[in-house]
C-alpha positions in Angstrom: 96.3 41.4 -39.8 96.2 43.0 -43.4 92.4 41.3 -43.6 90.9 44.8 -44.7 89.7 44.0 -47.9 87.4 41.3 -46.0 86.4 43.0 -42.6 83.3 44.7 -44.2 81.5 41.1 -45.1 82.9 39.1 -41.6 81.5 41.4 -39.4 78.6 41.8 -41.6 77.7 38.1 -41.9 77.9 38.5 -37.9 75.6 42.3 -37.5 73.5 40.2 -39.7 72.6 36.8 -37.0 69.2 36.4 -35.9 70.4 35.2 -32.4 70.9 39.3 -30.9 73.5 38.1 -27.8 77.1 38.2 -28.7 80.2 39.4 -27.9 82.7 39.8 -30.5 87.0 41.0 -29.2 89.0 41.8 -32.5 92.3 41.5 -32.1 94.2 43.8 -34.5 97.9 42.6 -35.1 99.9 45.1 -35.9 97.9 45.6 -38.9 100.0 47.9 -41.2 96.9 48.5 -44.2 93.4 49.9 -43.8 91.4 47.1 -40.8 91.9 50.1 -37.8 90.4 52.4 -39.7 87.5 49.9 -41.3 87.0 48.3 -37.4 86.4 51.3 -35.7 83.5 52.3 -37.9 81.9 49.1 -36.2 83.5 50.2 -33.0 81.5 53.6 -32.2 78.7 51.9 -33.8 78.0 49.0 -30.8 80.6 49.7 -28.0 78.8 47.6 -26.4 79.1 44.0 -27.9 82.6 45.1 -30.0 85.6 44.6 -27.3 89.3 46.4 -29.9 92.5 45.3 -28.8 95.4 46.3 -30.2 99.6 44.4 -29.9 102.4 44.2 -31.7 102.7 41.1 -34.1 102.5 38.4 -33.4 100.8 36.1 -35.4 97.9 33.7 -35.5 98.3 31.9 -32.3 99.2 35.0 -30.6 95.9 36.9 -31.2 94.1 34.3 -30.3 96.0 34.0 -26.6 95.0 37.9 -26.7 91.8 38.0 -27.8 91.0 34.9 -24.3 92.7 37.0 -21.7 89.6 39.8 -22.6 86.9 37.0 -23.4 83.3 36.9 -21.2 81.1 35.2 -22.5 79.4 32.4 -22.5 80.6 29.9 -25.3 84.0 30.7 -27.6 85.0 30.8 -30.9 87.6 31.8 -33.2 85.7 32.9 -35.7 88.8 33.9 -38.9 89.5 37.3 -41.2 87.9 36.8 -44.5 85.6 34.1 -43.9 80.8 34.5 -43.3 78.6 32.2 -40.8 74.4 32.3 -42.5 72.5 34.0 -39.9 70.9 31.7 -37.6 74.3 29.4 -36.9 75.0 31.2 -33.2 71.7 30.2 -32.8 72.1 26.8 -33.5 74.5 26.7 -32.0 73.8 27.9 -29.0 70.3 26.2 -29.0 72.8 22.7 -28.9 75.0 23.4 -26.5 71.8 24.2 -24.1 70.5 20.8 -25.0 73.1 18.8 -24.5 75.9 20.9 -22.2 75.6 18.2 -20.4 77.7 15.6 -22.6 79.9 18.1 -24.7 82.1 21.0 -23.8 82.2 21.2 -28.0 80.2 22.5 -31.3 81.8 22.2 -34.8 80.4 23.3 -37.9 81.1 22.0 -41.3 83.2 24.1 -43.0 83.1 25.1 -46.7 84.7 26.5 -49.0 84.2 29.8 -50.9 85.7 32.0 -53.3 88.7 30.2 -55.1 87.7 26.7 -54.1 84.1 25.9 -53.1 82.3 22.9 -51.6 82.3 20.4 -48.0 86.3 20.6 -46.8 87.1 17.4 -47.2 87.0 16.0 -43.7 84.1 16.0 -42.9 83.2 13.6 -45.7 82.7 10.5 -43.2 80.7 12.6 -40.9 76.6 12.2 -40.7 75.2 15.1 -42.4 72.5 16.6 -39.3 72.5 16.9 -35.8 74.2 15.4 -33.2 77.5 14.4 -31.2 80.6 12.6 -32.4 82.1 10.5 -30.0 85.5 9.2 -31.0 85.6 6.4 -29.6 83.5 5.3 -31.7 84.2 7.4 -34.7 88.4 8.3 -34.1 88.4 9.6 -38.3 85.8 12.3 -37.6 88.2 14.5 -34.7 88.1 18.1 -36.1 90.7 20.4 -35.9 89.2 23.4 -37.5 89.0 26.2 -34.0 87.4 28.6 -36.4 84.5 26.4 -36.8 83.8 25.3 -33.3 82.5 26.3 -30.3 83.4 25.7 -26.9 82.7 26.4 -23.7 84.3 29.7 -21.2 85.7 26.9 -18.2 86.2 24.6 -20.5 89.1 27.0 -22.3 89.7 30.2 -20.8 92.9 28.3 -19.7 93.9 27.3 -22.4 96.3 28.2 -24.5 97.4 28.2 -28.3 101.3 27.2 -29.1 102.7 30.5 -30.7 105.7 28.2 -31.9 102.8 25.9 -34.4 102.2 28.0 -37.1 99.0 27.3 -38.4 98.6 24.0 -36.6 97.1 25.4 -33.0 94.6 24.2 -33.0 95.8 20.4 -33.9 97.2 21.3 -30.4 94.5 23.1 -28.7 91.0 20.3 -30.0 94.0 17.2 -29.5 93.9 18.0 -26.2 90.1 19.1 -25.5 89.8 15.8 -26.9 91.7 13.4 -23.9 89.1 15.3 -21.9 86.6 14.4 -24.0 86.0 12.5 -27.1 82.9 14.1 -27.8 81.1 17.1 -29.4 78.2 18.1 -32.0 78.6 19.1 -34.4 75.8 21.1 -35.9 74.6 21.5 -39.6 71.2 21.5 -39.7 68.8 24.7 -41.6 72.4 26.0 -43.2 74.2 26.1 -40.7 78.2 26.1 -42.0 81.2 28.2 -41.7 82.5 29.1 -45.1 86.2 29.5 -44.9 87.5 31.9 -48.4 89.8 29.7 -49.8 91.4 33.2 -51.6 92.4 34.0 -54.9 95.6 35.6 -54.5 96.3 32.5 -52.1 97.3 34.9 -48.8 96.2 33.3 -45.4 98.5 31.6 -43.8 96.8 28.5 -44.8 98.1 28.6 -48.1 101.9 30.3 -46.6 102.2 26.9 -45.6 103.1 25.1 -49.0 105.8 27.6 -48.5 107.3 26.9 -45.1 109.0 24.4 -44.0 108.3 25.6 -39.8 104.6 24.4 -40.8 105.9 21.4 -40.7 109.1 21.1 -38.2 106.2 22.0 -34.8 104.3 19.8 -35.8 106.5 16.9 -35.9 108.0 18.1 -32.7 105.2 18.4 -30.9 104.1 14.6 -32.0 107.3 14.3 -30.4 105.8 14.8 -27.4 103.1 11.9 -27.1 103.4 8.9 -25.4 103.4 6.6 -27.8 103.0 3.8 -26.4 99.2 4.7 -25.3 97.9 6.8 -28.2 93.8 5.9 -28.3 92.5 5.4 -32.3 91.6 9.1 -32.9 95.4 10.6 -31.9 96.5 8.3 -34.0 94.1 9.4 -37.0 95.0 12.7 -36.2 98.6 12.0 -36.8 98.1 9.7 -39.7 95.9 13.4 -41.0 99.0 15.7 -39.9 101.2 14.7 -41.6 100.4 13.4 -44.5 98.7 16.9 -45.1 102.3 18.8 -44.6 103.7 16.2 -46.8 101.5 16.9 -49.4 101.2 20.7 -49.3 104.9 21.9 -48.3 107.2 22.9 -50.9 109.4 20.4 -51.9 112.7 24.0 -52.2 111.4 23.7 -48.2 114.4 20.6 -48.1 116.9 21.8 -50.2 
């Protein structure tokens, strides 16, 4: 939605991958900008790889849910329209999954900011900087929430849906559900693999919008109210503290006037 400034760069970061077997469901969430014209240029060139879907505007969670209806691939990622991947990323993720598929349902990448902010996202500071399996029963503080920087087995996510009432935290609920079923996931960072997350200079992303939006705070509270607080796993406690702290620090005080 309204990402026409970045779409060429984003799409080309996948076209340039050394792994040749990929499919892309591009969901146009009722974007009024020049996105469609740009996207159709690639659809015409790669009709077997790109499935283009147009829907009425419903928000990020709604767009992701629409994309899930069309996916046929073995592994799934929810790529943001303004981010990029190093060219060997898909190959390295696929290789790690194939070696460890009996133990994990999810692989995640270190998330690095670029543009208005740079460097590794603070959430990844305590994860060992090598390819390995993270076990949340041993490292409850190393939970990961980003579905953009993560890849999932089709079989475990095909019937899942993002909560469309959420704004900017739909990843939290989805990954929380997956971690309850399997607290182990892969972390892939070798050979320069990473997820390049654009922190926009203009501050126009959905995450930036949360700073002025009370709904981003209240919906995560509603989610936590549904958790059995008398039987919390350690990683759930860490997740609740992290989410509440993030929103208290980021949401503007005037939202609560």
